[in-house]
C-alpha positions in Angstrom: 104.6 3.5 -27.6 106.4 6.6 -28.2 107.8 7.4 -31.6 109.6 10.4 -33.0 108.7 11.7 -36.5 110.5 14.1 -38.9 110.1 17.8 -38.2 110.1 17.4 -34.4 106.8 15.7 -34.2 106.1 12.8 -31.8 103.4 10.1 -31.4 102.6 8.9 -27.9 99.9 6.7 -26.5 100.3 7.8 -22.9 96.8 8.7 -21.8 98.2 11.0 -19.1 99.8 13.2 -21.8 96.5 13.9 -23.7 95.5 17.5 -23.5 91.7 17.3 -23.1 91.4 21.1 -23.7 93.1 20.7 -27.1 90.9 17.7 -28.0 87.8 19.6 -26.9 88.8 22.7 -28.8 89.1 20.8 -32.1 86.2 18.4 -31.7 83.8 21.2 -30.6 84.6 23.7 -33.4 86.4 21.9 -36.3 85.1 18.4 -36.5 81.8 17.8 -38.2 81.5 14.5 -36.2 82.2 16.0 -32.8 80.2 19.2 -32.5 77.1 17.7 -31.0 78.9 16.0 -28.0 79.3 17.8 -24.7 82.7 18.4 -23.2 81.9 16.0 -20.4 81.1 13.3 -22.9 84.3 13.9 -25.0 86.4 13.8 -21.8 84.6 10.6 -20.6 85.2 8.9 -24.0 88.9 9.9 -23.9 89.3 8.6 -20.4 87.5 5.4 -21.0 89.1 4.7 -24.4 90.9 1.4 -24.8 93.8 3.5 -26.2 94.5 7.0 -27.3 97.3 8.3 -29.5 98.4 11.9 -29.4 100.5 13.7 -32.0 102.7 16.4 -30.4 104.9 19.2 -31.7 107.0 21.4 -29.4 105.2 20.0 -26.4 101.8 20.9 -27.8 99.1 18.4 -28.9 98.4 18.8 -32.6 96.6 15.6 -33.3 94.6 12.8 -31.7 93.1 9.4 -32.3 90.8 7.4 -29.9 90.4 3.6 -30.0 87.5 1.7 -28.4 87.7 -2.1 -28.2 85.9 -5.0 -26.7 88.8 -7.4 -27.4 87.1 -8.7 -30.6 86.8 -5.6 -32.6 88.3 -2.1 -32.5 86.7 1.2 -33.4 88.7 4.1 -34.6 87.3 7.6 -33.7 88.1 11.2 -33.3 91.1 11.2 -35.6 92.5 14.7 -36.4 95.6 16.7 -37.2 95.4 20.5 -36.8 95.1 22.2 -40.2 98.4 24.0 -40.0 100.2 20.6 -39.7 98.4 18.8 -42.5 100.0 17.8 -45.8 103.1 16.2 -44.2 101.9 12.6 -43.8 101.2 13.1 -40.1 97.6 11.7 -40.4 99.0 8.6 -42.1 101.5 8.1 -39.2 98.8 8.8 -36.6 96.5 6.2 -38.1 99.4 3.8 -38.5 100.2 4.1 -34.8 96.6 3.6 -33.8 95.8 0.7 -36.1 99.0 -1.1 -36.8 101.2 -0.5 -33.7 98.9 -1.1 -30.8 97.5 -4.1 -28.9 94.4 -4.1 -31.2 96.4 -4.5 -34.4 95.1 -8.1 -35.0 91.4 -7.2 -34.5 88.6 -6.4 -37.0 88.5 -2.6 -37.2 85.6 -0.2 -37.9 85.2 3.5 -38.4 82.9 6.1 -39.8 84.1 8.9 -42.1 82.4 11.2 -44.5 85.5 12.5 -46.2 88.8 10.7 -45.5 88.3 7.4 -47.3 91.6 7.7 -49.1 93.5 7.9 -45.8 91.8 4.9 -44.3 92.0 2.7 -47.5 95.8 2.8 -47.0 95.3 0.7 -43.9 92.8 -1.8 -45.4 89.6 -0.1 -44.6 86.9 -0.5 -47.2 83.2 -0.9 -47.7 81.5 -2.9 -45.0 81.0 -6.6 -45.4 77.7 -8.3 -45.5 77.8 -8.9 -41.7 77.8 -5.2 -40.8 74.5 -3.4 -40.2 74.1 0.1 -39.0 71.3 1.9 -37.2 71.6 5.6 -37.7 70.4 8.0 -35.0 66.7 8.7 -35.0 65.8 11.4 -37.6 68.9 10.7 -39.7 68.8 8.8 -42.9 
């Protein structure tokens, strides 16, 4: 999947195109959910992902989404758009490409977010059903 967007942006799910330096730079400094992971773990997760979708502008990676799947369910993780490119609907297009345009589109999807509920609700995400249980990390409530 490779798709052009307005303003010279492009979505691409080619894993060879992902700039792991850019992903690490964002996740390790900007993402509340990514700061505790090591660079080695972030790179391993990106390489072993079922699918990755990058958002690019002028040849530079400016957004990212990672999908893990076991064939029955899909988990959406590490979704971001750099701050200077937000407010243009790029996050919506990134999530649309990840969730609705890939091979996992027919699966049950899960994700965790603290602050982007409105974005994900556009794609049918909502409160967990009665079958979902979660065990937080030890020491976290």
